[in-house]
N, C-alpha and C positions, 0 to 999 in steps of 0.2 A: 195598360190599355183598358179603356172603358168602352163598352158597346151599348147601343140603344136599339131595341127591336123596332121594326117598322111601325108597329101599332103605337109604341111609346113615342117614337119620332113624330108621328102625326099629331098625337095629343099635345106634345110640347109645343110644336109649331102653331097649332090652333090656339093654345093658351097664350103664347107670345103675341099672336095677332090680336086676340081679344084684349090683351093689356095695352096694345098700341105702341109698345116699346120693349126693349130688352135684347140682349145678345145671346141669351141662353139660360142654362140652369147651373146652379151651384149644388154639388153633391158633397156632403161631408158626414161627419159622425159627431155625436155628442155623448157624454157619459150620462147614463140613466138606466132604469129598469133592473130586472132581476139578473140579467147576464152581463150588464155593464156598459154596452154601447148600443146606440140606435142611429139609424140613417136619418139624414136631414136633406131635404130637397127644397130649393127655393129659386125663384126666378131672379136673374140679375141683369143690371143695366150696363155694367162695366166690369172689367177685370180688376184685380188688385195685386199689389206686390206679394209675391210668394204663391200666386196661383199658377196652376198648370192647366192648359187648355187642351181638350180633346175634341177637334172639329167633327161635327156631324153634318148631315144634309140640312142646311138652313139655320143652324145654330151651333153653339159650342157647349160642351160640358166642362165646367171649371171646378177644379178641386184644389184645395189648399195643400201645399207641399207636405205639411205635417200629417195630413189625413191619407195621403197616397199609399203608404205602406199597409194600411188597413183596407184599401179599396182597389188595389191593383187586380185587374181581371174581372171587375164588376160588370154585370149585365143588368140594364134597366129595362123593365117591361111594364106594360100597362094592362091590367087584368080586370075583367068583369066576372064576378061570381054571384049569381043571384041578384040581390039588390045592392050589393057592395061592388065598388070599383075603386081602383087606385094604382099607384105605382108599386111595383114589386121589384125587389133587389135580389139577384142571385150572385152570391159572392163565394168564389172557390176557397177563400181564406177562412171562412166561418168554421169554427169548431162545433158550435151548437147554438141553439136559440132557446129563449125561455118558452115556457108553456103557452103563453098568449101570443108569441111570435113578434112582439114589439121590440125586443132587444136581442143582441147576439154577443158572442165572444169569439175572438180570434186567437 
């Protein structure tokens, strides 16, 4: 199960409208950083073989099946803190994050 907060939902729909196309977002992981894994979020125009869709209000969150064991239960939020803003991921499977917060370990 993947959830998207109402603030993140609005931001994603706004970005999709600004792009003028797209069915939703792809959320995945990549190997990097001090702790080994980092989140990836990108806008997508179509699903692919091996993708799992989690329908939201107005779009879908697509995840590659191989990434699902690392992302099950993930919550996606959009946060503004001072001059910084961006998507934030809360993952109940995370064991810890590196000091800079860019990578994590499950």
